[in-house]
C-alpha positions in Angstrom: 128.3 127.4 74.0 128.5 130.6 71.9 128.6 130.9 68.1 130.4 133.5 66.0 130.2 134.7 62.4 133.2 134.7 60.1 133.8 138.1 58.5 134.6 138.7 54.8 138.2 138.9 55.9 137.9 135.5 57.7 138.1 137.1 61.1 136.1 136.0 64.2 135.5 137.7 67.5 135.9 135.5 70.6 132.9 136.2 72.8 133.6 138.1 76.1 132.4 135.2 78.3 134.9 132.8 76.8 137.7 135.3 76.7 137.2 136.0 80.4 137.0 132.3 81.3 140.3 131.6 79.5 142.0 134.9 80.5 142.7 135.9 76.9 144.1 139.4 76.6 144.6 141.7 73.6 147.8 140.8 71.7 148.0 137.3 73.2 149.0 134.5 70.8 146.6 131.7 70.0 147.5 128.4 68.4 145.0 127.2 65.7 144.7 123.5 65.4 142.5 121.5 62.9 141.3 118.4 64.7 138.7 115.9 63.5 137.1 118.4 61.1 137.0 121.3 63.5 139.1 124.3 64.5 140.5 124.6 68.0 142.0 127.8 69.4 144.5 127.2 72.2 145.9 130.2 74.1 149.7 130.2 74.2 151.2 130.5 77.6 154.8 131.5 78.4 156.8 128.7 80.0 157.3 130.8 83.1 153.6 131.2 83.6 153.1 127.4 83.5 155.7 126.8 86.3 154.2 124.6 89.0 151.0 123.8 87.2 151.4 120.1 87.9 152.4 120.6 91.5 151.5 117.5 93.6 151.4 115.1 90.7 152.4 111.5 91.5 155.8 110.9 90.0 156.2 107.4 91.4 155.1 105.7 88.2 157.0 102.6 86.9 159.6 103.6 84.3 161.6 101.8 81.7 165.2 101.0 82.7 166.7 103.7 80.5 164.3 106.4 81.8 165.5 106.4 85.4 
């Protein structure tokens, strides 16, 4: 786990190791979420890039009658 320092302009630099692990690129949008007293930064992906990310998931779950 890495730590960062908040600048006087409230900016932070995401460490290179974490940027590389998540594939974050310059100009990419990041969602900021406050959750249970902490900040979470979530990279925004284009819907087309997420196509097929759940390939092979079991869709044979029981469903309510109006969801068939």
